[in-house]
C-alpha positions in Angstrom: 7.8 2.7 -9.7 4.1 2.2 -9.4 4.4 -1.5 -10.1 7.2 -1.7 -7.5 5.0 0.1 -4.9 2.1 -2.2 -5.6 4.3 -5.2 -5.0 5.4 -3.7 -1.6 1.8 -3.1 -0.7 0.8 -6.6 -1.4 3.7 -8.0 0.6 2.9 -5.8 3.6 -0.9 -6.3 3.4 -0.4 -10.1 3.5 1.8 -9.9 6.6 -0.7 -7.6 8.3 -3.7 -9.7 7.3 -2.1 -12.8 8.9 -1.1 -10.8 12.0 -4.6 -9.3 12.6 -6.5 -12.4 11.8 -8.6 -11.4 8.8 -8.4 -7.6 8.7 -6.5 -5.5 6.2 -3.8 -2.8 6.5 -4.3 -1.4 2.9 -7.7 -2.7 1.6 -10.2 -0.3 3.3 -13.2 -1.4 1.2 -12.8 -4.8 2.7 -12.4 -3.3 6.2 -15.5 -1.3 5.7 -17.5 -4.4 4.9 -16.0 -6.2 7.9 -16.9 -3.1 10.1 -20.5 -3.4 9.0 -20.5 -7.1 9.6 -19.0 -6.7 13.1 -21.5 -3.9 14.0 -24.5 -6.1 12.8 -23.2 -9.1 14.7 -22.1 -7.3 17.8 -18.6 -8.6 17.5 -16.3 -7.6 20.3 -13.5 -6.5 17.9 -15.7 -3.9 16.1 -13.1 -1.2 16.9 -10.4 -3.0 15.0 -11.6 -2.3 11.4 -12.8 1.2 12.5 -9.3 2.1 13.8 -7.6 0.6 10.8 -9.7 2.7 8.4 -9.0 5.9 10.5 -5.3 5.1 10.6 -5.2 4.6 6.8 -6.8 8.0 6.2 -4.4 9.5 8.7 -1.5 7.9 6.8 -2.8 9.4 3.5 -3.0 12.8 5.2 0.6 12.4 6.4 1.9 11.3 3.0 0.1 14.2 1.3 1.4 16.7 3.7 5.0 15.4 3.4 4.8 15.1 -0.4 3.4 18.7 -0.9 6.0 20.4 1.4 8.1 21.1 -1.7 7.8 20.7 -5.4 10.7 18.4 -5.6 11.7 15.0 -4.0 8.1 13.9 -3.2 9.0 10.3 -3.6 12.1 10.6 -1.3 10.1 12.2 1.5 7.2 9.9 1.4 9.2 6.7 1.0 11.5 7.7 3.9 8.3 8.1 6.0 7.0 4.7 4.9 10.4 3.1 5.7 10.4 4.6 9.1 6.9 3.4 9.8 7.8 -0.1 8.6 10.9 -0.2 10.8 8.7 0.8 13.7 6.1 -1.8 12.8 8.8 -4.5 12.6 10.3 -3.5 15.9 7.0 -3.4 17.6 6.1 -6.9 16.2 9.5 -8.2 17.5 8.5 -6.9 20.9 5.1 -8.5 20.6 3.4 -5.1 20.7 0.6 -6.0 18.2 -1.5 -2.8 18.4 1.5 -0.4 17.8 2.7 -2.6 15.0 -0.6 -2.6 13.2 -0.9 1.2 13.7 2.4 1.7 12.0 1.5 -0.7 9.2 -1.7 1.0 8.3 -0.2 4.5 8.5 2.6 3.3 6.2 0.1 1.9 3.6 -1.9 5.1 3.7 1.2 7.2 3.1 2.4 4.8 0.4 -0.6 5.7 -1.8 0.6 9.3 -2.0 4.1 8.5 -3.3 3.1 9.3 -6.9 0.0 11.4 -6.2 0.6 14.3 -8.5 -2.8 13.7 -10.1 -5.5 14.7 -7.6 -8.4 14.5 -10.0 -8.0 11.0 -11.3 -5.8 9.0 -8.9 -5.1 5.3 -9.0 -4.6 3.5 -5.7 -1.3 1.8 -5.3 -2.2 -0.4 -2.4 -5.6 -1.6 -3.6 -6.6 -2.7 -7.1 -10.3 -2.1 -7.5 -9.7 1.1 -9.4 -7.0 -0.4 -11.5 -9.3 -3.3 -12.5 -12.1 -0.9 -13.3 -9.7 1.1 -15.6 -8.5 -2.1 -17.2 -12.1 -3.2 -17.9 -13.0 0.3 -19.3 -9.9 0.2 -21.6 -10.9 -3.3 -22.9 -14.5 -2.1 -23.4 -13.2 0.8 -25.4 -11.1 -1.4 -27.6 -14.1 -3.6 -28.3 -16.1 -0.6 -29.4 -13.2 0.9 -31.4 -12.7 3.9 -29.1 -9.3 5.4 -28.4 -8.2 4.8 -24.8 -5.1 4.3 -22.7 -3.8 0.7 -22.7 -5.1 -1.8 -20.2 -1.8 -3.6 -19.7 -0.4 -1.1 -17.2 -3.3 -1.7 -14.9 -3.0 -5.5 -15.4 0.7 -5.2 -14.3 -0.3 -3.3 -11.2 -2.8 -6.0 -10.2 -0.2 -8.7 -11.0 2.4 -6.9 -8.8 0.0 -6.7 -5.9 -0.9 -10.4 -6.3 2.8 -11.4 -6.4 3.7 -9.2 -3.4 0.8 -10.7 -1.4 2.0 -14.2 -2.3 5.6 -13.4 -1.2 4.3 -11.8 2.0 2.2 -14.8 2.9 5.1 -17.2 2.2 7.5 -15.0 4.3 5.0 -14.8 7.1 4.7 -18.5 7.2 8.3 -19.5 6.7 10.2 -16.7 8.5 7.5 -14.8 10.5 10.1 -12.9 12.6 11.8 -11.6 9.5 8.9 -10.9 7.2 8.4 -7.2 7.9 12.2 -6.7 7.8 12.2 -8.1 4.3 9.5 -5.4 3.5 11.8 -2.8 5.0 14.7 -3.9 2.8 12.5 -3.9 -0.3 11.1 -0.4 0.5 14.7 0.8 0.8 15.5 -0.6 -2.6 12.5 1.3 -4.0 13.9 4.5 -2.4 17.3 3.9 -4.0 15.7 3.2 -7.3 13.6 6.4 -7.2 16.7 8.4 -6.4 18.6 6.8 -9.3 15.7 7.6 -11.7 15.6 11.2 -10.4 19.3 11.7 -11.0 19.0 10.2 -14.5 16.1 12.5 -15.4 18.1 15.5 -14.2 21.2 14.5 -16.2 19.1 13.9 -19.3 
């Protein structure tokens, strides 16, 4: 599920990146650097990265609240919210409402990070891969020194999924720009159905 979510995040981030001309809807470290650059250069779009960062935090807050409402069906509630936000973003883009579309995208990506956030102490981001790459490097370092550690391959797969999703999102945005976000909606729906199937299987087991 984490790998599937990372692929969705890469897909959506690529479409958002192309829509907003160089800013991100899920990579807030990059937006923070761009915010500092825009402040230093007096760029007229300085509010764009600031609002994207604020929207991402708000999306994480929304996803956390929805996920913690009950002890069960976290993934269902969060993914339904993400799908609703992606549908809103796609609709707004079709109407050429860029600001509302971007707002919905960044909220969706913030919320998406909380889909599996049972572990508050040591979380791994699902829409950005710096933490996963650090974990992968730490695990490889532990292997070199002979220490016991968790495997590095899971984090490599997360990074690969984000890369693949971003590639597919860039291709879709260039080839079928009007349908790109709707493809993301369809894939997010498949993730929801997959999570429901896995939940039923675990209950029956």
